[in-house]
N, C-alpha and C positions, 0 to 999 in steps of 0.2 A: 557590573555590566554597564556599558555606556551606549553602544550601538545596537539598537533594537529594530528588527524587521517585522513588518505586519503584512499579512496577505489575507484576503477574504475571498469568499465565494463570488465569482464574477456575476455582475448584473443583479446583485442582491442589495436593495436599498437599506434594509434593516441592518445588514452586516456592515455596510459602509457607514451608517450612522454610529454604530458602536465603535467602529474603527476611528472615527473622528474624535469621539469622546476619549478613547484610550490614548490617541496621539497627544491630545491636549494634556492629559494627565501625565504622560511620560515626559513631555517637554518641560512641564513645571518642575520635574525632578532632575532636570539637566541632561536628559538622555538625547541622543541623536536618533531620529526616527526615519527609517527608510521604508518604502512600500513598493509593491510591484506595479508594473505599468498599467494594470487594469483599474487602478484606484486614483483618486484625486487628492488625497491627503498626504502629508509628509513629502519627502523627496522621492520622486518616482524613478526607479531604476529597473533594469531587466531582472528576472528571477536569477539568472546566472550571476550577475553582479551583486545582487542582494545576498546570495549565498556566500560570496567571497568576503563581504564587508561586515556582516552582522555578527554579534556575539550571542544573540538569542533571536529565534524566529517565533512569532506568535501567529497562529492560524485561527481565523474566525470563520467558522463554518462547520461542515460535517466531515466525516472520514474521507470523502472524495476530495474535498478541498485540501486536506492534509496530505493525501497521496500525491496530488498534483504538485504541491510545493516540496514535499519531502524527497522526491526523486532528484531534485537539484542539490540536496544536502547529503546524499549517500556518499560515504567515504570521508565526510568531514566530522568534526567534533562539535559542531554547533547544535545545541539542544533546541528542540521544538516543543512549544507548549500549544496544545490544541484546546481551543475554547469551543464547546459544543453548541452550535446553533442548528444542528441537524436533527436526526431522529435517534438511531441507536447510539452512535458515538462510542465505538470500542476504542478508537485511537484518540479521538478528541474527548478527553476524559473530564475536563474541567467545566462545571456548569457556568453559564454566563453570569449568574448572580454572584459567583465567588471570584470573578475575574480580577478585580482590583486588589483584593486581599492576597490572592495567589501570586500575582505579578509582583506585589510589594515584597513578599517572602523570597521570591526568586532573585530580585534585585539586591536583596540583603545577603544572598548566598545560601539561603535555606531551601534546598530542593533536592529531589532524588531523580535519577534518570535510569532508563533501561535502554539497552541497545538491541536493535532488531536487524537481522541481516536482510538484504534485498536479493533479488534474482536478476541475472543478466540473460537475455535471450538474443540469439542471433539466428536470422533466417538466411538460408543458402539455396541457390539455384544453379545447377550445372557447375558446381564447384566455386561459385562466386558469391561473396557476401552481399546480401541485399540490404539488410538493415540490422542495427544493433540497438537494443533498448533496455531500460531498467524498470523493474516492477518491485514495489514494496510488498504488495499483497499476493498477486498471482499472475501467472502466465496462462492464457486460456486459448486452446485450439477450438474453433467452432465452425460448423457448417453455417453459411450465411443464410440466404433466403431460400435456397433449394430444400425441398422436403426430405430428400433421401439421405440416409446416414453416410458418413464418410468412412473410409478404411485407412487405418494407420497402424504403425508399429512403434514400439518404444524400446530403446536399448538403455541399459544401465551398466557402466563399466564395460562397455562393448559386448555385453551379454543381452540377448533378447529377453525382455520381460514378458511382453505379450504382443499379439497382433489381433486387432479387433475392428468391428464396424460399430460406430456409435455416433452420437450427435457431436461429440468432441471430447476434450480432456482438460482438466484443471491441474496445474502444478502450483502449489501454494506454499508460502512461508508459514511459520507458526502464527505470525500476526494475521496472515490471510486465511488461516484455517477457520476463523469464525465468520468469513464472508461467503463468497460464492461456493467455495468448496464445502462448507457446512450445509448449505441448502441442497447440494448435490449428494449428500449422504456421507461426506468425508468426516474424519475424526477431528476433534478439537485437540490441538497440540500446544502444550505449554510453551510460552515464549522463550524459556531457557533451554529448550530442547533443540539441538542443531539438526534439524531434519526438514525434508520437503515432503509434502503430501501429494500423492498422485491419485487423482480421482476421475475415473471415466464418467462421461455424461451420457446417461441412457444407453449403456452398451447393449449390443444385440445379443450377446451371451451373458446371462445373468450371473455367471460365475466370475466375471471380471469385477473384482472388488477393489476398493481403495487400498493403497499401499503406502507405507511411510518408509522413506529411504534416507540414508545419511546425506547431509547437505554438502559435504566436501567432494562429492563425486559429480560427474556430468551425465545429464540425461540427453539422449538424442532421439528426436521424434521425426519419423519419416511419413509423409503423406502419400499413401499408395494409390488411393482411388478417390477422386472428388469430381462429381458430375459437373460442377461449376466451381469458380474460385471460392476457397474457404478463407478464413481469417485467423490471424493471431492477435490476441488482445492483451495489452499490458495494463493491469489495474483497471480494465474497462474504459481506459481513456486514450491510449494510443493503439492504433490498429494497423496491421500489416497484411496485405493480401497474399495468399498462398495459392499456388497451382499444384496440380497433381505432379508428384516427383520432387517437390521441394522438401527440404529438411530443416529442422530447428534444433539448436543446441541450447540447453538451459543449465545454468550453473550459478553457484553462490557469487554474489557481487560484494560490494562493501557494506558498511553498516550505517544505520541512521539512529540518532540519539533522541529519545522522546522523554519528556518530563511527565512524571506521574504525581498525583497527590499522595502525600505520605500516609494518609489514613485509608487509602484505597489499596487493596491487594487484588490479585488476578481473579480469584474465585468470588470475591465480593462483586467484582465487575460482571462476571458471568451470571451470578445469581440475579443481579439487578437488570442486566440487559436481556437475558434469556428467560427471566421470570421463573427461575428455579425456586424450589421450596427451601425454607430455612432462613435464619437471620443471625446476625452477630450478637453474642451476649456480652461482648467486651466493649 
């Protein structure tokens, strides 16, 4: 690998200092270093251009920083290495103390990757497309500031799944099943399972439970009653205002490629991050 991209959590001085150190280290090894426009080190380019030009993207921050950058790489084969400067770090799996050793291994070709599918969401009003966006973790319908629940219905394969009043709804990828969907009572879905989790948020009817559906089908969400504008949130970072009568389609988009440490496996990560009992004896 020769062309390396670096992106960090915006307005984080400690992340910027680590990025400067990593940039100098890479330049000494003959690499070309590109950075996003929020940073002052390396050659600054837009995230879209960075995604086109690099052979490896290194993310310094937490899962939110990786989600922000990863949406630009959906559908490409560029691997992403997440260096954890945040808290839980399900996606940013590499400790900062191991950064140089891990990057050296990657540059020599010794690394493993896993692909995660993303979601595409489209919002529609009166038959016209309002906005299209990509989410790596989840697409969330939520009532905004108003206290009353909203009413909506969800269709799968043009079949009515349910109609309910609730605070909202989470549709999550397997990667996103350990994020907002998990806190809302949804299941943990192994990343190799091609499925979407459908998790109602505080439904008025307690029998409305989370459902796991195949990822190759299309979900259609219709907002039936909303006292004030509601919102559609993509990975908690992009927001689309919705009015009563609007609809949303959600389907599988392209994939994003993440690098994982060879000694770490999925359940090791779950035990570590979620403080499950047990340890490895090997």
